[in-house]
C-alpha positions in Angstrom: 27.9 27.4 42.1 25.4 28.4 44.4 24.0 31.8 45.6 21.6 32.8 48.4 19.9 36.1 49.5 20.8 37.1 52.6 18.4 40.1 52.1 15.0 40.8 54.6 13.5 42.0 51.4 14.4 38.3 49.5 12.8 34.8 49.4 16.1 33.0 51.5 16.6 30.0 49.1 19.4 28.5 47.8 19.9 28.3 44.0 22.6 27.9 41.6 24.6 29.9 39.3 27.3 30.9 37.1 29.8 34.0 36.0 30.4 34.3 33.1 31.4 36.8 30.8 29.4 34.5 27.5 26.4 37.5 29.0 24.6 40.2 26.9 24.2 41.3 30.5 28.6 41.1 30.2 29.2 44.9 29.8 33.1 45.0 27.6 34.1 41.1 28.6 33.2 41.8 33.1 32.2 38.8 35.0 27.9 38.8 35.4 26.2 36.5 37.8 23.4 34.6 36.6 21.3 32.6 38.1 19.5 29.6 37.3 16.6 28.6 36.9 12.6 29.5 35.4 13.3 32.7 38.0 16.7 33.7 37.3 18.8 36.0 35.3 21.5 38.2 36.0 22.8 40.1 38.6 24.6 42.7 38.8 27.3 43.4 41.2 25.0 46.1 42.7 21.7 44.2 42.6 24.3 41.7 44.4 25.1 43.5 47.1 21.4 45.1 47.7 20.1 41.4 48.5 22.9 40.2 50.2 23.7 37.7 48.1 25.8 35.0 50.0 28.1 32.5 48.4 27.5 29.1 49.9 29.9 27.3 47.2 31.6 27.9 44.9 35.1 27.0 42.2 38.3 29.7 43.6 38.3 30.3 39.5 34.9 31.6 39.7 36.1 32.9 43.8 38.6 35.1 42.0 36.3 36.2 38.8 33.2 37.1 40.8 35.9 39.9 42.1 37.0 41.1 38.9 33.2 41.4 38.0 33.3 44.5 40.7 31.5 41.5 43.6 30.7 41.9 47.5 30.1 39.2 48.7 29.3 36.9 51.7 31.4 34.9 51.9 34.0 35.9 48.3 36.6 38.0 49.4 37.9 35.6 52.9 38.4 32.8 50.7 39.6 33.6 47.0 43.1 33.7 47.5 43.1 30.3 48.3 44.7 27.7 47.0 42.2 24.5 45.4 
């Protein structure tokens, strides 16, 4: 998956990410967005909304998991229900 922040407070750099339930920030098995790389880490739904993260590329399963985790990212809702 690829995401990018759109908030003017963040540099708009495209980065690799995964959505997983196998992370300490995954509360009670809820999916959490994890940015990969040296400055990455887990990003909760409120943090992701604050940064204005936009989905650049994601599979339908990743999109469904993000919605299930309470994420409301740009480019997410309009494609999450489309078949693969």
